[in-house]
N, C-alpha and C positions, 0 to 999 in steps of 0.2 A: 889674638883674633883667629877665628877658624879659617882654615885654608882648604878649599875644595876644588878639585878638577872634575868637571862634568863633561863626559864625552858621549856623543851619540853614535852607537854602533850600527853598522849596516845590518838590516834584518836578516840577511842570508847567513851572517855569522852567528846570530843569536837564535835562529830558528823561530822567529816571531810569526805572528799570524799573517795570512795571505794579504790582508788589507794594508800591510805596512809597505812603505816605499822601499823596495829592495835596492841595495847598492847605493844608498844615499851617502853623501859626504859626511865626514866626521865633523862634529862641532865641539871644539875644545876651548875652555875658558878657565882662567885662574881668578878666583874670587876671594877677597879678604875683606870682609865687612863686619860691622857690629851686628849683633842679633837684632832683627827687625820686629816691629810690632805687627799685629795682624792687618790693620787697615792701610798699611803702606801700599801705595799704588806703584812704587818704584822697585818692587821685588824683581830680581834678575836670577837667572839660572845660577845656582851655587850659593845663594844667600840662605842664611839660617833664619827661620821664621818661628816665632813663638805664638801659639794659638791657645786660648783659654776656653774653659767650658762654655758651651752654648754658642760659640763663635763658629763662623763658617770658614773653611780653609780657602785662602785667597788664590792659591795655585796648587798644582800637583806636587806633593811633598813626599820625600822618603822619610819614613818615621824613624827618628833617632832615639828619642828618650821621652819618658813621660813622668808624671808625678807618682804613678803607680809603681810599686816596688817590683812587680813582675814584668814591667815594660810593656803593658797592654793599654789600649784605649778603646773606647766604644764610640761608634760612629753611626749616624743615620744618613742614609743615601736616598731619602724620599725624593729629593729634587733631581736625582740622576736616573735611578732605575725603578722608582715608584715603590720601593720596599721601605716601610716605616719601622721595621724591626732594627734593633741594635746589632751592629756587626762588630766583631772583635778584630782589631788589627794589632800587629806585633812589631815592636821596635827591633832594629838590627841587634843581634845578640850581644855584640861587643860594645855597643854604645848605650845600653840600657842604664848603665851606672852614671852616665853623663847627664844628671838631672838638675844641674844648676847652671847658671850663666857662666860661671868661671870654668866649670868642667867642659862645657861645650866650646868655650872660647879657645881651649887648648887643642881642639880636634884638628887633625890633618888627615885628609882622606881623598881618594879618587873614586868617582862613581862613573861607571860605564853602563849605558842603558840603550834600549832600542829607540829608533826614531819615533817621533809623535805619531800615534795612530788612534782611531776612535774607539776601539774595543775596550769597554769598561772592565772586562773581566780578565784581561791578559796584560801581563807586564813581565819583562825579562831584563835582568841587569845584574850587576855585581858591584860591591863596594870593597875597596882595598884601604885598610886603615894602617896608617904609618905611626909607629911608636919609636921613641928614642932608644937606641941600642938594642932594638929587637927586630925580628923579621916582620915584614908586613903581613897583615892578616887579611885574607880574602873571604868574603861572605857573599852568598848568592842572594839576590833580591827577587821577590815575587809580588803578586798582587796583594798579598797580606801585609806587605811593607809599604804599600803606596796609599797615601791619603789624597783623595781626589778633590779638586776644586768643586765647590758647591755642596759637599758633604758637611755635616755639622758634628762637632765634638760634643759628646754627651757623657755625663757621669765620670769625667776625668778633669782634674783641676787645670792641668795644662800639659802641652806636649811641645817638643822641639822637632822640627823637620827641616830638611834641606830642599830647596826648590829645584825640581828637575824639568818641569814643563810650566811655562808661564804664558800669559796672554792668549793668543789664538792657537797656541800649540797644546793647551790643556785638553784633556779628553772631553770635558764639558763643552768647550768651544768647538771642538771638531764634530760634536754631535748636534750642534745648533743649526737649525734650518731657518734662514732668513724669511721674513714675512713678505709675501707678494700680494699684489692686487688681485682680488678674486672677482670674476665676472660670471653671472648666472647664465643659464641656458636661455632664459627669457630675453636677456639683453642681446644675445647672439641672434635670436630669432627676430627681434626688432630691427637689428641692423640689416638682416637679410631682406625683410619686408620693405625696409626703407629704400634699399637699392632698387627694388621692383618699382616702388612709387616714384623714385627719382627718374627711372627710365620712362615711366608713364608721363611724367612732367616734361621731360625732354622730347618725347614723341609728340605730345600735344603741341608744344611750342614749335617743333619742326614742321608738323603738318599744317598748322595755321600759317606759319611764315611762307611755306611753299605755295599753299592754295591762295594766299593773298596776292602773290605776284603772278600766279596763273590767272587769277580773276582780273588783275589789273593789266594783263596783256592787251585787253581791249582798251583803246585810248579813252573811250567814254567813261568806262569804269575807273580808269586811272585818274582822270582829272575832269570830273563833272563840273557843270557851270556853277553849282552852288558850293564847290570846294576846290577852287583853283589853287595850284601850288604856287608858292613864293619862288622868287628867283634863286634864293639860297637852296631851297629844296630841289630845284631842277639841276643845280650844279653839283649836288652831292653825289659821290660815287654810289652806284647801285649796290655794290657789295657791302659798303658801310651802312646803307639804309637797311639792307636785309639783316645785317648783324644787329642793328639797333632795334628793328622790329622783333627779332628773335628774343632779345633781352626783355623787351616790353611784354611779350607773351609769357615769358618765364615769370615776370613779376605778377602778371594777371592771374596765372594758374598756380602760383607758389603755395597757395593755401591748401593744396592737396597734400603737402608735406606736414605731418602733424607735429609741429614744433612744440606746441603746448602739451603734447602727450608726455614729454620728458618731465615737465614740471609736475604734471598730475601724478605720474608714476612715482616720483620722488616723494611727493606728499603722501601718497598711498602707503609707500613703504615705511615712511617715518611714523605716521599716525597708526598704521596697522601694527607696528612693533610693540606698541603699548599693550595690546591685547594679551601678548605672551606674559608680560610682567604683571598684568592684572589678574591673570588666571589663578583663582584660589586653589584649584586642584593641583597646581604645581608649586604650592607653598609648603615648606617643610617645617614642622613644629620643632624639630630637634635643633636645627641651627637658626630658626626664626628668620628664614630668608626664602624668597621665591626665585623664579627664573629671572635671568638677566639677558638683555639684548645688547651686545657690544657693537653690532653693525646691523642695519636694516636693509642692506643691499641684497641679502640672500634669502629673504623670507619665502619667496616662491620656490627656491631650490630645496626647501625642506619637503616639498611635495613630489620631488623627482628622484629621491635617493635610490640607488641600486645596490651599492655596496656599503656596508657598515663595518668599520674597523674599530674595535674596542679594546681597551686595556683590561686586564683582569683584576689585579690587586687594587682594592679601593674603588673599583668601578663596578664589576660584577659581584665582588665579594666585599664583606665587611672587614676582611683580614683578621678574623677572630676565630681561632681554632679551639675545638673542644673535644676532649677524649670521650669517645662513645662506648667502646667495648674492646675486649681482647679475647683471644683464645690461647690456651696453654695445653699443648699436646691434644688438641682437638676439642677441649672443653671450653665452653663459652662463659665469659664473665662480663656482666653488664650492670650498669646502674638501673635501679628501679625507676622508671620514668612514667609520667602521666601526660596525657595529651590535653593541653589547654588551648583552645582556639587554634588547633592545628600545629602547635609548636610543642616540642619536647622540653620538659623541664625536669631537672633532678628533684626527686621528691621522696627520698627514703634511702634505706641502706642498699648495699651492693647485693645483687642477685646472682647466684651461681647456677649455671645450667650443667650440673655434674661437677666433679672435683678432680683436679689433677693431683699428683703426689705433692706433698708439702714441699719437698726439696726442689721440685721442678717449679713450683709457684715462686719460691724465693729466688731461684736462679733467674727466672724471667724478670721479676721485679728488680733485681740487682742489675740486670742488663739494661733496663730502662733508666735506671738511676746513674749508670756509668757510661753508657755509649751515647755521648752527646758532647756538645761544646757550650752548654748552658753555663752562665755565670750567675752568681748570687750577689745581689745588692740589697742593702737595708732599705726599707720603704722610704725613710726620710731622705735618702740620698738620690732617689730616682725622680727625675723630672716628670711631672704630670701624672704620677701614679694615682689611680683611682681604685681603691680596693676596700676590703672590709677593715674595720678599725682594728681587729685583732691580728691582721696580717702584718708581721714585723719585717718581712723581706719579700723581695720579688725576683723573678727569674728574668734574665736577659740573654737573648740569643739571636743570631742572624736568621734562624729558622723558627717560625711559630709552631711548626710541628713538634720540634724538640721540647719546647716549653709545654705543649699540651701533653706529651708523653710523660714528662717528669711530673706534671701535676696529676696525671692519671695514676702513676705509681704511688703518689702520695695518698690518693684515695684508698689504695689497698694496703697502706701501712708502711711503705718504704719512702723515706723523705731524703732528697738530696740536700746536703748541708753546705756544699761549696767546695771549691778547690783552693788549697793553700799549700804553697811550697811543693808543688807537684804531687800533692796527696789529695785524693777525693774522699770526702766524708759523707756517709749516709747513715740514717737512723732507721733501724729495722722495725718489725712489728712488735718486738719485745722492748722497744724504746732503748735499744743498745746502739752505740755508735760504732760503725765499722770504718776502717781506713784502708784505702787502696792507693798504691803508688801508680800514677799515670806515667807510662813509659813512652808510648807513641800514640798519635792520632792519625789514622789513615782517612784523610778527609774525603768527603763526598765529592763526586764529579758526575756529570751527566752520562759519561760512557759506562762507568761501573754501576752507577745508580745505587750505591750503598756506601756506608762509612763504618769504620771499625776503630776500636781502641784496644790497646794492649795494657793490662794492669797487672800489678803484683800484689798479692794479699800479704797480710802481716805474717802469715806462716811461710811465705816464700813461693806460694803457688802462682804460676804464670797463666793468665787467662786472656783469651781474645774474644771480645764481644762484637757482633756485627749486626747491623740492621739495614734494611734496604727494600727495594721493590721485590715482589715475589719472583718476577722473571730473572732477577739478578741473584737472589738467594737460593732458589730451588736447585739450580744446577750444581751448587757448591756444598750441598748437604747430603746426608745419607738418604737415598731415594725411598726407602721404606718409611721414612718419617713424614713424607710430604702429603699424602692423600688426605688425612683428616684435617690438616690445617688448610689445604687448598680449597676445600668446600666452604669454609668460613670466609676465606679471602675473596673467592668469586662472588659470594652472596653480598659481602660488604661493598665490593666494587660496583655491583649492579645497583646497590642503594645509593651510590654516589659518594661513598666515604673514601677518604685517602687511606690506603692500607700499606702497612710495612710489616715485613717479616723479621723475626729476631732469631739469631743463631749464635753459637759459641763453640770454642774448642780450647782444650788445655794444651799448653806448649811446654816442651822440655827446655831446660836451660840451653842445651846445644842448639835447638831450633831457634830460640830467641836470639842467641848471640849472632847467628847467621843473618837473621832478619834485621837486627840492629845495625850490623855492619853494612848490609846492602842499602838500607834506608839512608844512612848517613852519606854514603857515596853518591846515591842518586840525588840527594838534596844539594850536594856541592857541585853537581854537574852544571855547566853553563849551556852546553849544547844538548838538545834532546832531553831536557830535564824531565818533562812531563811523561815522555815515553818510558824512560828508565824507571821512574817512580811507579808508573802504571804496571810495569812488569813485576816489580817487587810486590805490589799490592795483590796482583793476580796470583802469585805463588803463595803468598801468606794466607789469603782468604780461600783456602781449599780444604776439603775434607772436614767440614764443620758439622755440627749437630743442630737440627732445627728445634727451637723451643716453642715458639708460638707466633702470633701475629697481632697487630693492633688495628683499630679503626678510629680515625680522627675525622671530625667534620669541620670543613671550612665553611663557615656560615655565609650563605649567599645574601646579597641585599634583598630586601623585600621586593617581591614581584619581578625579580630579574629574569627568572626562567620564563614567566608568562610574557614578559616583554620580548624576549628573544623569539618565542613561539609566534608572537604577533608579527614581528618583523619578517620572519620567514613566510608567514601566511600572506603578508603584503607583497611578497615577491622579492624581498631584499635578501642578499647573501651576507651572512655575518661572519667576519673573520676576527679571531682573538689574537692580538699581538701583545705579548708579555715578555718581560725580562725574567720571569720566574722559571723554575725547573720544569722539565717536560712532564714529569709525573704529577706534580702539583697542578699544572695547567690542564692536563688531560682529565684529571679527576674533576676539576671545576667545570670543564666543558660538558661532562656527563651530567653533573648536578644541575647545570643551568639549561640543559636540554639542547645544547648546540650539537652534541653528538647523541644519537639515539642508540639503544642497545643493538639495533639491527644495522647500524652504520659500520661499514668495512673501512678500517683505517689504513691509510697508506703512509708510511714513514720515510722521511728523508732527513735522517739525523746522523750524528756522529756514530751512533750505535749501528745503523744499517750501512752507512757508507764506509766506516772504518777509518783508521788512522794510517793505513799503509801508504806506500809510495804510489800505488795505483788507485788511490781513492777517487781521482777524477774519472778514471775509466769505470770504476764501480758506480759512481754517480750517473754517468752516461747510460750504463746498463739499466739502472733502476728507473731513470726517467723514461727511457724507451719502453720498458716493461709496463710501467704504470700508464703511459700514454696509450699503448696498445690495448691494455685492459679496459680503459675508460671508453675508447673508441668503439670497442665491441659491445660494451654493456649500456652505454648511454645513447639514447636515440638522438638523431640530429633534429634541430629546430630551425625553423625558417627565421630569417632576419638576424642571425647572429645571436648576440646577447639578448636573452628574454628573461622576463621576471618569473615566469612559471616554468616548471620543468617536471617531467614525469620520468622517474628513474626505475629501471627494473631492480636496481640495487643502489642504496644510498652509499656514497663514498665521502670520506673525510680525509683531509691531508694534514699531517703534522710535519713541520720542518723547524730546525733550530738555526741559530745565528751562524754557526760555523759552516753549515751546509749552504745556507743562503749566500754567504760570502763566496763560496766556490761557484755558485750559479751566476751571480751577478758580476764576478770578477774572475773568470776562468784564466788559467795560465796560457801563455801563447803556444805552448807545446801540447796543449790538451787535444784529445782526439776529436772534440766537437766544439764548435763556436756558437751553436744555437741552443745552449742550455736554457737561456732565458725564455725563448719562444716556446720550447717544449714544456718548461715548468709552468708558464703562464697558461697554456692550454689545459694542463692538468688541473690547475687551480680553478679555472673557470668552469670545469665540468664537475667539480666537487660541490656538494651542498654546503659544506662548512670547512673552514681552514683554521688550523691552530699554528701560530708561529711563536715558538718559545725561545728563551735565552736571547731575546732581541735587544741590541743596543738601540738607543733612541734614533740614531741616524738610519739604522736598518728599518725601523718602523716607517720612517718617511720614504725610504726607497721602495718598500712594498706598496705603499699607497700610490706613489708616483708611477710605478710599473702598471698598476691596474688602471689608474686614471688616464694613462696615455695609450691604452690598448685600443683596438679598433672599435669604433662606436662611441668612444669617450664617455663611458658610463659615469654617472654622478656618484661621487664618493663622499662618505661622512666619517669622520674620526671622532671618537669620544674617549676622554681620559681624565684623570684627576691629578696627575703629578707633572712636575717639570720635565720628566723624561718623556711625556706624551706631547710636549709642545711641538716638536718637529713634525709629527704626523698630523697634529691638529692644523698646523699652518699649511701643510702640503695638500690636504683634502679640499674638495670643493666647499664643504661645510665643516667647520670645526666646533665641537661641543665640549665645553669644560664642565667638570663636576666639582661643585664646591665641597670638596672632601676634606680628609684629615691630613693630606700631604701638601698643604700650602695652597696658595691661590694662583700659582704660575699658569696652570692650565686654564683656569677661568679668565684670567686677565688676557691671555693670548688667543682666546677662542672667539668665535663669532656669536655663540650663544652659551650661556652657562645655566645649568639646572642643578637642583640640590641632590637628586638621586638618579640612578640609571633608569628607574621605572618611569620617570617623567619623559623619557625619550619617546615612549609610545604615543602619548597625546601630542607631543610636539610635532611628530611626523605625521601620524595618521589623521589627526584633526586639524591642527593649525597649518601644517604644511600643505595638506590637501586643499583646504579652503583658500589659503593664500595664493596657491597656484591658479585655482579656478577663477578667483577674483581678478588677478592681474592679467591672466590670459584673455579673459573677456574684455577687460579694459583696453588692452592693446588692439584686439580685433575690432572693437567698437570704434576706436579712434580712427583707424584707417577707413572703416566703413563710412562713418559720418562725414569724413572729409572728402571722400569720393563722391558721396551724394551731394555735397556742397559745391564741388567744382565742376562736375560733369555738365550741369545745365549752363554754367558759364562758358564751357567749351562749345557746347552745341549752339549757344547764342551767337557765336562768332560767324557761323554759317549764314546768319540772317542779318548781320550788320556789316557785311563787306570786309570782315576780318580787320576791323578798325581799332581793335583793343578796347572797345566800349564795354565797360563792366555791366553785368546784369543786375548786380545788387548795389545798393548804396554803400558808400565807404564806411558808414557807421555800422551797418550790418556785417560787413566784411571783418571789421575789427571786433565786434561784440560776439560773433558766432561761437568761437572757441573759448572766449574768456568768460562770458556771462551766461549765454543762453543754453549751452550744452555741457558745461564742465562739471557743475556741482552734482547733477544726477548720477553721472558715471563714477564720480569720486565717492559718493555715498554708497553706491552699489558695491564698489571695490573694497569698501571697508566693512560693510555689514552683511553682505549676501551669505546665506547658508542654504545652499541648494539641497543639502542633506543635514539632518540633525547631528549635532556634535557628538552626542552619546552614541549614535549609530555608527558614525565614522570610527570612533574609538573601539567599539565592540566588534565591528566587522572589518577586519584588516583588508579583505579582498577588494573593498571599494577603492583602496589606494591605487590598485593596478589599473583602474579605469581611466586615470589621468596620467599614467606613467608614460615614459618615453616622450615627454613634451607633447602629449597627444593633442592638446587644444591649440598648439601653435605650429602644427605641421602644415605642409603646403595645401593639403586637401581642405581643411577648415578655412585656411586663408583664402583660397580660391572661392569657397562658398560665400564668405563675407564680401569678397570683391565683386562677385557676380550679383550678389544681393544689392550692394551699393550701386552698381551700374544699372540694374533693373529699376530701382527706385528713382535714380537720377533721370532716367529716360521717362518714367511715368510723370515725374514732377514737371519736366520741361514740355514734353509733347502733349501731356494732358491739359495743361493750361493753354498751350498753343492752339490745340484743336477746339477746346471748349469756348475760347474767346475770339476766334478768328471771324465770327459772324457778328457784325456790329448791332444787329437787331436785338441781340440779347441785352443790350444796355438799356436801363430805364429812361435815361435822358436822351437817347439816340446818339450819344457820342461814343467813340472808341477809346478804350483804356490806353494810356500811353506807355512808354517804355518803362518808367519807374513803377507804375502800377503793376505791369506784367511781372517785373522782377520781384516786387513785394509779395505778390500772390505765390509765386514759386517758393520764395523764402519762407513764407508762412507755412505752406504745406511741408517744407523741408524740416523746419524746427519741430512742428507737432509730430511728424512721422518718426524722426529719430528718437524723440523723447518717449513717445508711446511704445516704440520698439523696445526700449530699455525697460519700460513698465511691464511689458509682456514677458521679458526674461527674468524679472524679479520673482523669486520664490519666497523670500523671507522679508515681510513688510514690517517696518518699524515707523514710528512717527517721523523719523528723520527722512526716510525714503519718500513718504507722502509729502513732506514739507518741501524737499528740494525738487521733486518731479513736478508737482502741480504748481509750486512756487515759481519754478523757472518759466513755465508756460505763461503764468500770470504776469511775470516780470516782462516777458517779451511783448505781450499785448500792451502793458502799461508804457513800456519804453517807446513802442511804435507810436502810440497816441501822443506821448509827450514830445518825442523827437519831431513829429510832423505837425504838432499843434502850436509850436512857438516859432516866431521869426528870429533866427539866431543872428546877432549882429556880426559875428566873426566869420560867417559864411558868405562868399561872394554870390552863390546861387542857392536859392531856397527851393531846390528841386524836389524835396520830399515834403514840402509844406502841404498839409491836409490830405496827403495821398492815402495814408492808411485808413483814416476816418471815412474818406469818400469811397474807398474800396469796399468797406463793410456795409455801406448803404445799399449795395446791390445784392438782391436775393440770390442771383445766379452765382455770385462770388462765394456766398456761404455754401450753397449746394456743391459748387466745384471743389471747394476745399475739403468738405466732408467726404465727397466721392473719391477724390484722389488719395486722401489718407487711407480710406478703406481699401482701395485697389492696391496701394503700396504694401499695406500690412496683411493683405489677404493670404499670401503664401505662408507667412508666419502663423496666422490664426489657423489655417488649414492644417499645418504641421502639428500644432499643439492638439487640435481635435483628434487627429489620427493617432497621436501618441497616447492620448487619454483612452481611446477605444482599445488600443493594443494593450495597454497596461491593465485595464479592467478585465479584459478577457484572459490575460496572463494570470491575474490575481485569482480569478475564479477557477481556472484549470489547475493551478499549482498551489492552492491554499493548503497549508499544513497547520495542524493544531498548535504547534509550539515552535514554528520555524523562526520567528522573530526577524526575518530578513525580507528585504524588498528591493526593488530596482531603484535606480537613482531617480527616475522621473516620478515614480509613485511617492517616494520619500519627499521629493521636492514639493509635493502638494500639501505636506504636513507642516504645521507650524512648529517652530523650534524654539525651545527655551534657551536663551543666550546664556552661556556659562560664565559671563563676566558680570561683575557688579558695577553698574553704571553710576550708582548713587554714592558709593563709598569711595 
């Protein structure tokens, strides 16, 4: 049985990342168990686990051995960092031969590693292997030896690993963000308005209770001859009577609280969510799916987004790299391409813009074939390979750029044939096979921004090939070689291509021996391993010769650039949060127009901050410098966070994960404790922000930081991988893309769309309309309930505060349920005050309803005063018109219930016609529910008053409605009061029409294609949904 000791070292000893809990206690265990199968849920630290091809790792494992002879395996981490490319991991050198159950069973070793921490890209540890009659062997462990839970084994039959982190201590679990209940800004506004109306209710009940006892202070009023008190009433305490009366008034006026509004709102959200799913323009033919609504609670929040946080790989891009061109010694080499419908397609032989020396061409192409970590697999061994029938092999690499470069070299006649027993084979233009011994790989890292290989030719010549970013290569080559290549690099960068420069140098045997010794010593170091290796890399990659440069295109998703431009035009700030390298992400941001060529970029990365002991001091200096620069150049705006800004200079910010950890978790002895506040101010003043090398938890931290800032701006996160789930759950609105990296994001999101381009219509059209509809619904409900109850309150002044209702109980019950509910529900589902196509094509219209504009206190007070005005007109209009009995045809005075019925009739017609005046987009449904509701009220009133109901003790409404309508004065009064109530609204509409017509005449442009909201609202709109299918 295998015996393994697994110890957790304090982070201070191993020099792990700042996010690790320093000084933690050691965790020591002795495990002696049989080899476990993959699906066992009982895996403990120290257990040996066997994982087979296409299976997911059940916990974080140290890679011991595999079925491959070279001790490698291929892994996809799409569910962790969003990258769907194959990554190569390496088994511990001295355990690669233990590729059988029996060999693994004889293993005895000790593993010492850092405490669990969420950084996916960092791991420090060591393994000590014990052998009989031999000295123990110690090997260092790094991230290349760690297989993470959630990753999937690919193109390898099986591997053996030892569990080091399990359960909630795995990196995947530490990056998981729990799902919380999301509440929209509309709900918060409703709660605030509800408090106001609750105060109105309490005030009315208090006023009526107080005035009742003031009025009853006169003995005659307290106990008139026709209403003498009983003995029990006289003996009741006055305080108890007052409390009882207060509760009675509360019951009488409680209809001012729109309880039915919550039911209507939920129905509106549920039914309205189907419109997103039915939208044919959001259907994708490639995956044969449309948009999906996982929750309907946030429909209106789509119209209030201020910050958009988006993933890059698979969200903005298709993650498909293509070699475009290269230059060798300043001479350009490019495919002959033709433009077809705006897209470049390879359509012919290679085109040469001048020719470099033949030897330099071959040297450049050899560098492309050798300086990489690409692996070769036969086509029938690769899962899901889709290629040409004649393609017999495929390239596998953790970097799609490297695959594109190797394929680019193949176009020019140099083909990489694979790595076998540390020998790299290539086929040259003469169809001859060349062999190179791979001695060392100097891996890429974000600080160096380059990678190198050292190879030996068959003749014994030692060569170092290096490729990397121009800013990293140019300072390390002969300066006279730079200028010609720099022109091409700058031009390609402006075109949005990903550029890399290629250099080389020849090594003597003595130089190589020194490099080899230093590299081996650095790799074995347990403390400061990365710093020591970086020092060796820096000394090795010096005094090189520049050969040329390459240009690779990372294909953007269709219309992703146009979508980002539209979001910016709508006043939203777009942040890209990606786990990708800075150079890759930066290039993509230029291509998708997040960064413009005029944008000045501010960097807070490992490169600018450095790795020295005073990196926090340097970070503080940079933060203060950038903050001062932005304060001077960016004008101040009123009201804090606003959707539109005018900059004398556009600024963009780039930050990486390591620097973000310093900002969010500064050490206690740092010179400043307000890193986070300064950083946040810098971010909010930049037009765009790029966060690269982000762990999933850091993405969520960024979203939370912005979400919790002053003003609580509405945030939206969009991504396609499981690594985006944390930020999707953290944002106010989470959007998942049904992409190629699984459906974790779509399942955990609030909404799912097939492509990033669909976000434009989802926000600018659906979001805008949903917000306008539900905002009008909320204001209308409070308004119509105030109109309903205010006459009831006023009536108490004329009935001795006796709690006598003005309306019949049936009307009280039916008002919100039947008479006025369906028209506003139909309005909130169908209204289009602006044509949908116009909303999508004119993003600036989105800003007209931003910042919860329709549910602020000013429009709320307008609706409240409108309701109060109309309530006064209803009551006092009827009171004054019918106080003279000579107006009656039969000489009799209308009674109490007739008076209340007239008021109620004016009320129902007025609030319904008010909604008709607000409707801009009429459908047969609107006509049916508006005129049908009025007709139903008339029918119900006749029916309710035309039958003697046996279950009623008093037939007080019998024939009241029919008798009321026999009076001509009643008809005239109802029509007059409806007109007076709606006159302010009619006048406002007329004035707006006049203003809009004059504005249209004075500002008419031949091809403007734009108009104001009100003018557009007068235009019929073709609904973009199919109602019949």
